[in-house]
C-alpha positions in Angstrom: 36.8 3.5 1.0 38.9 0.5 1.8 37.7 -3.1 1.6 39.3 -5.9 3.6 38.3 -9.5 2.8 38.1 -11.3 6.1 36.4 -14.4 4.7 36.2 -15.4 1.0 34.8 -18.9 1.7 31.6 -20.6 2.6 30.0 -22.7 5.3 32.3 -25.6 4.4 35.6 -25.6 6.4 38.6 -24.7 4.3 42.3 -24.2 5.3 42.7 -20.9 3.5 39.2 -19.4 3.3 37.1 -18.3 6.3 33.3 -17.9 6.2 31.8 -14.8 4.7 32.9 -11.5 6.2 34.2 -8.2 4.8 35.4 -5.0 6.5 34.5 -1.8 4.8 36.3 1.4 6.0 34.4 4.5 4.9 34.5 8.2 5.6 31.7 7.7 8.1 33.2 4.8 10.0 33.6 1.0 9.7 31.0 -1.5 8.5 31.1 -5.3 8.5 29.5 -6.8 5.4 28.3 -10.1 6.9 29.8 -11.7 10.0 30.6 -15.4 9.6 31.6 -17.5 12.6 35.4 -16.7 12.2 35.0 -13.0 12.0 36.0 -11.8 15.5 39.4 -13.5 15.3 39.9 -12.6 11.7 39.5 -8.9 12.5 42.1 -9.2 15.2 44.4 -11.1 12.9 44.2 -8.3 10.3 45.0 -5.6 12.9 41.6 -3.9 12.4 40.1 -1.6 15.0 37.4 -4.0 16.1 36.7 -2.3 19.4 35.6 0.8 17.5 33.5 -1.1 14.9 30.5 1.1 14.0 28.1 -1.1 12.2 27.3 -4.6 11.0 25.3 -5.5 7.9 23.6 -9.0 7.8 22.5 -10.0 4.3 20.5 -13.1 5.3 20.1 -15.7 8.1 22.4 -18.5 7.0 24.9 -19.2 9.8 28.0 -18.7 7.6 26.9 -15.1 7.2 25.7 -14.2 10.7 27.1 -16.9 12.9 29.8 -14.6 14.3 27.4 -11.9 15.6 26.7 -13.6 19.0 30.3 -14.5 19.6 31.3 -10.9 18.8 28.8 -9.5 21.2 29.7 -12.0 23.9 33.3 -11.1 23.5 32.7 -7.4 23.6 31.0 -7.8 27.0 34.3 -8.9 28.5 36.9 -7.1 26.3 38.9 -4.5 28.2 39.4 -2.6 25.0 35.8 -1.4 24.9 35.3 -0.4 28.6 35.4 3.3 27.7 33.3 3.0 24.5 30.0 4.8 24.6 29.1 5.2 20.9 26.4 2.7 19.7 27.0 -0.4 17.6 24.4 -0.5 14.9 23.2 -3.8 13.4 21.4 -3.7 10.1 19.7 -6.6 8.5 16.4 -8.0 7.1 13.2 -8.1 9.1 13.6 -10.6 11.9 17.3 -9.8 12.8 16.5 -8.6 16.3 14.2 -11.6 17.0 16.9 -14.0 15.9 19.5 -12.4 18.1 17.1 -12.5 21.0 16.5 -16.2 20.5 20.3 -16.9 20.7 20.5 -14.6 23.8 17.7 -16.3 25.7 19.2 -19.8 25.0 21.6 -19.3 27.9 20.8 -15.8 29.2 24.0 -14.4 27.7 22.8 -10.7 28.1 24.4 -9.9 24.7 22.7 -6.5 24.6 23.9 -5.5 28.1 27.0 -3.7 27.0 28.7 -0.5 28.1 27.5 1.0 24.9 24.1 0.9 23.1 23.2 -1.8 20.6 20.8 -0.4 17.9 18.9 -2.5 15.4 17.8 -1.3 12.0 15.7 -3.7 10.0 15.3 -3.0 6.3 13.4 -4.4 3.4 13.9 -4.6 -0.4 14.4 -1.3 -2.0 15.0 0.6 1.2 17.4 3.6 1.0 19.0 4.6 4.3 22.1 6.1 5.9 24.2 3.2 7.1 26.9 5.5 8.5 27.1 9.3 8.7 27.3 10.5 5.1 27.3 7.0 3.8 24.2 5.9 1.9 22.9 2.4 1.2 20.2 0.8 -0.9 18.9 -2.8 -0.9 17.8 -5.3 -3.5 16.0 -8.6 -2.9 17.9 -11.7 -4.2 16.8 -15.2 -5.0 18.7 -17.1 -2.2 16.5 -17.0 0.9 13.2 -15.3 1.6 15.0 -12.5 3.4 18.3 -12.2 1.5 19.4 -8.8 0.3 22.1 -7.3 -1.7 23.5 -3.9 -0.6 24.8 -0.9 -2.6 26.9 1.5 -0.5 27.9 5.0 -1.6 30.4 7.1 0.3 30.2 10.8 0.6 33.2 10.9 -1.8 31.0 9.2 -4.4 32.9 5.9 -4.2 30.5 3.0 -4.5 30.4 -0.8 -3.8 27.8 -3.4 -4.3 27.9 -6.6 -2.2 25.6 -9.2 -3.6 26.2 -11.7 -0.8 24.6 -15.1 -1.7 22.3 -15.1 -4.6 21.0 -17.2 -7.5 20.9 -15.7 -10.9 18.7 -12.6 -11.3 18.8 -10.0 -14.1 17.9 -7.3 -11.5 21.5 -7.3 -10.1 23.0 -5.8 -13.3 21.0 -2.5 -13.1 21.4 -2.4 -9.3 25.2 -2.6 -9.7 25.5 -0.5 -12.9 28.7 1.4 -13.1 29.7 0.7 -9.5 33.4 1.2 -8.5 33.6 -2.3 -7.0 31.3 -5.3 -7.4 31.8 -7.9 -4.7 29.9 -10.8 -6.2 29.5 -14.4 -5.1 30.8 -17.0 -7.5 30.3 -20.2 -5.6 30.9 -22.7 -8.4 33.2 -23.0 -11.4 30.5 -24.8 -13.4 27.7 -27.3 -13.0 26.6 -25.7 -9.8 25.2 -28.0 -7.2 22.8 -25.5 -5.7 20.4 -23.4 -7.8 20.3 -20.5 -5.4 24.0 -19.7 -5.9 26.0 -18.5 -8.9 28.5 -20.4 -11.1 31.1 -18.5 -13.1 29.2 -18.1 -16.3 26.2 -16.6 -14.5 28.3 -14.3 -12.3 30.2 -12.9 -15.3 26.9 -12.4 -17.3 25.8 -10.0 -14.5 29.3 -8.4 -14.4 29.3 -7.8 -18.2 25.9 -6.0 -18.0 26.8 -4.1 -14.8 30.1 -2.8 -16.1 31.8 -2.1 -12.8 35.3 -0.6 -12.6 36.5 -3.7 -10.7 34.9 -7.0 -9.8 35.9 -9.3 -6.9 34.7 -12.9 -7.0 34.0 -14.3 -3.6 32.2 -17.0 -1.6 34.3 -19.7 -3.3 33.8 -23.4 -2.6 36.6 -25.9 -2.8 35.5 -26.5 -6.5 37.8 -23.6 -7.2 40.9 -25.1 -5.5 43.8 -25.2 -8.0 42.0 -23.1 -10.6 43.0 -19.6 -11.6 39.8 -17.8 -10.8 40.6 -14.5 -12.5 42.0 -16.2 -15.6 38.8 -18.3 -16.1 36.6 -15.3 -15.5 38.6 -13.2 -18.0 37.3 -15.5 -20.7 33.8 -13.9 -20.2 34.8 -10.2 -19.5 37.9 -8.1 -20.2 37.7 -5.7 -17.3 39.6 -5.9 -14.0 38.8 -9.2 -12.2 40.1 -10.1 -8.7 39.9 -13.3 -6.9 38.9 -12.8 -3.2 41.4 -14.1 -0.8 41.4 -13.8 3.0 43.4 -10.7 3.9 43.1 -9.0 0.5 42.9 -5.2 0.8 41.5 -3.0 -1.9 41.0 0.8 -2.3 37.7 1.9 -3.7 37.6 5.2 -5.5 
């Protein structure tokens, strides 16, 4: 699998970090892990095959994680690059995902689901196991961020694995959920003295990492508190494994 960081930032505007979005290329197709407001243009900037995108995962209903879904669907209705497309676009998310999109759609009769290809919704709950793409399996875990927020573990047919925590407060449940994963993509919103209880600061994130023992960890969802600080160097004070700071445009092989 290959991971492309499209947005390593948050809801707060930043000159170098777009809102949360990650492109995961698997043996079964392409999957967006969250879709922040900047995602459509970020996919194009990175030269990704956005007209052929197979699936979208929405972790929770904060706008910096799903605000790009309606602009993407609106753009796809008019994009000449998708006129011949017939395969469905599958949208996975917590219960209520379809209702939320319909509310946006009805606000101005955008007809977002009237595409030349089918739009399929799959709503999932905590602990669900499902096939997110052909031969690619997924499992969810509830996290203490919003009522609906879910972390996702993805395992390719090759055995390569990734856990995406998305936004979360501290929970001991994340360590066994991510145990031994090839890549742990974990939020690390604050350096220290976090301003919001339902996010992670560095010490908490690295406590989860040290228990989960992934092959690699990528720290993402970085507020401007981190500007001018060497993220990986600070994290290495808590754990000696491979630590990577998420940056927009970063590409990583997962194996």
